[in-house]
N, C-alpha and C positions, 0 to 999 in steps of 0.2 A: 502494500499500501504505500503510493508517496504521500510525503510531505507536504502537504499544499500550503504556497502560499496565495498572498493577494498582487493583482495587476492592477494601477490605476493609470491610465492617461497622464500626461504632464499637462493637458488641455486645459483652459482656465476657461471659467465666464470671462465673454468679452464683450464689449459694447462695441456696435457698427454706427457711424458717423458719416451722413453723407456731409460733401463740403458745401452745397447751397444750402440745403434746408433744415442742415440742424436738428433732423430727426434723430432719434435711436432706435436701437433695436436691440432686445440682453436677449440671449441665447443662454441654456443652457448643456452642461460636462455629462457624462457618461456616469448612469445608475451605479450605483457600487454592486459590487459582486454580491450575490444571494447568500455564499456563504460568506460574508464580512457583518458580523453584530453589530446595529447601528445606533440601537438600543442603550439606555442604559448608559448615556453619558459619563466620565468621571475626567478626573483631574488630568489635566496634559502631563504626559510624561516628560520626564525629563530628555533628551535623547544623547549618545554620543558615541559617534564616529571614529571612522576605524579605517584605512584605507591596505590593511595588513590580513593574512588568509584569517578566516573564521576560528574557530573554538569552542568547545562547550557546546551548547546549545544549537551552533551552528555548523555544528558537524553533519555533512552531506549537503550543504545549504553553498551556494557557488558562491567565487571568491569575485575579485575586483580581476578582470581580465576576460573572466569565461562566461560562457553564455546558457540562458536556460531558455525552452522553449513555454510560451503560456501561461500558467497560474504556477506551473511545475517547479519548485526554486532549486531542481536538481540540475548540477552542471551538464552539458552537453558542448560536443566540438564546437566551435565558434564557425568552423569549413561546411557545418550541416545547418539544414534548416534549424532557426533558433527565429527567436522575437526579439531578446530582451539581451540585451549586452554589460554585463554589471562593471559600474564604475566605483565603487565604493561601500564598506559593509558598517555596519553600526547597529547599535540597540537601545531597548529603551531603558533605563536605569530607574531610580527609585520605588517607593511603592506603587505594585501595582495589583487594578482593582482582578476581579475574576473574568469581566467582560473586557475584549479590549476597545479601547478606546474608538468614538468617535472618528469618520473620515478625516472629516475638516478638520479635529483634532490635532490629529498624525499628518496630514500635508504642512498644517500651520509650525509644526516643530520641525518636521523634517525636511520637505521640499526645497523652501533657500538652498538648504545647502546641498542638496542634489544636483538643482539647477547647476552652484559654480562647481560641481563636480564634472555635470556635464561639458560645461565650458573648458573645461580644463581637460579633456578627455578627446575631446573632439576637437580640441585646439583654436576655437572662436568663442568671442563671446556674442557672438554675431550669429547663434545657433536661431532665434526667433526667427530668425531671417528664411529659415530653410525645411524642411521636412523630415528633418531632425529633431528629439525633442527628449527632456528627461522626462523621467521613468520613477516607481516607487511600486516595491513586490516587500510583504511584509509580512510577519506570521501570520495565517487564519486560525479563524475559532478554535479552529482542533488541538493546531500548534499552543497558539494560549494557554490552553486548558493547562495541557502538560509545564505551562512553565515556561516556554520558549519565547525570549523578547528580543529576535531578529529583524533589522530591516534591512533593504538592498537598495540602493540607489541603481540606476542603469540610466542607458540609452537605448533608442528604437527610430527607426524608422517608420513615418507615420504614413498608412494608407489615405486613401481619397475619402475613407469614411472617419477620418483620424482615430482608426483603429493602428497597434501596430501591428505591423505587415511580418510577414513572415519570410526570411532572408537567407542568405550565405556569407561569409568574409566579415573579418572585424571592420568597424567602424572607426576603427582609433585613429585622431589625429584628421579625420577626415576631412575637414574642414579646413587646415592648414592651405597656402596658397589661394589658388580661385577656385578651392573647395565647395566656400560657400554658394558661389555660380552655379556648378555642380548639383546640389543639393536643394537649390532656392527654389523656396515656396510660391508659387504659380497657383492660380485660383480660378477654379469652373466656374463660379458666381461673381460678380462684383463687389468688392469687400467692402464698398460704402452702401449697400443693401444688406446685406447678409453675412453672417460666419463664412469665413472661408474652404473653400470644398477643395482640398489638393487635389493637384492634376500635374500631370508632365507639362513641362515649361514647351513641347514639341509638339503636345497637341494642343486641340479646342481649351481655350484659358482667357478671362476677360477681368484679369487681377496679375501682379508678381509685385512681391516683396522688395521693396528697397533699401528701407533704411530704417534703424531705430534710431530712438528719440530718450537719453534716460530722465524718467523724470523725478527722482529720488531712491530712498530704501524703502524697505519694505516696512522699517519702524516708525516712518515719517509719516505727518497724515496725509492722508490723498489730496492729490490736489482735484482742486474742482473743475466742473465741464467747462467753464470759462480756461482755466489754467492750459486743459489739455489743448482744445482751440488755438488758445494765444501759439502756444509751443510748437503744434503741428501747423501754422498757416503756411507761415514762412520755409520752415525746416521741410514741411513735406514737399511744395513747391520745388523748392530749389535741388533734393534729390530725384525728385520726378527727371525733371530736364538733365541732372548730371549725370541718370543714369541715361537716359536718352541720346544726352549729348547734342541736345537742341532741344529750342521751345517751339511747340506742336500746337494747335489744339482740337487734335484727334486724339486727344490721351489726358486725362486728367488726376489731380492727386486726392485721394482717398486717406484716410488714417483712422485706425480703432487702437482702446484704450482697455485695460482690464475694469474690471468691476474693484471692489473694496474687498470681496471674499478674494481673487486672485491677487490683488498688491500685497496682501497680505502672507501669501504663499510663494511673494518674492516675482513676482512679473511687473517690472517698473518702470517697464518703458513702455513706451508709446508706438506703436508700427505703423511707418509710411508705405504705402500702397499706389503703384500706378493702376491706370482705370481704363476700359475702353466699353466703346459703347457697342460693339460686335466684340466677338469670339476673335482671338488672331492666333497664327498656328506654329509660332515660333516666341523663343524670348526676344523684346524692344531692348534689351539694354545694346547701348550705343546703334541704334537702328537711324539717327540723324534726322532727316528728312525722305528717307526713303519709303516707299510707300508700304504699309501696314499689312505682313503676312494676313492677311485673312481667305 
């Protein structure tokens, strides 16, 4: 019988804002796995991270540099099909209740460090511009009842449904050099209208993530809507022009920002996108004044 862990995507609640109408739309995260107890909220445990090999109740659980497939934390060869590549180990310290803490409590306590581990592992702080994401896996309900308190930070590649894609081969240092563009987030949907739906940049898409604008730390008060708009107006329009290599009237700037829950989980950037009226068939990076590839 495998020792089950739980995997939750790094995707968070995001707010879409149109450049012209200032209408907002809020989308939700995926529901937590049914094997994870979310009832009986407890005091948030204090996490401790350790990038060394696991021990104790971590025996048999994947270590940094190893891979896992699905919700089973047993390591598999990274050259074989897998979904998550482990970046760091950790455990929840302090007095533990019988029930695992709620998902939001665990994310607030652990996910910011997982995001930093992802940046270090992938080789760029700009991974939010890509289809690569931080991930979190921790001891499930049965393992928790046995006294296990481990968690694992990881990285994944997201599919078009924002779920972890099964892949082969390591993505360690994948974003070094021009890696961000190789994994750039292109969206089938218009980013100003709804949450980005990842699509290959050489297939039909209406949006491309072009820049991140830092807005503070997760311990800071969350900026207001006006603060986000003010920061985005000039920064995103300039980022789109720089990305295209020219100013043009058939490509617009759009931006998205985190909600308060996501802000506390370490999503502290405003994301700039270019957006087109109709789908394009290739990346627009450096297109300048050439016709759009429709």
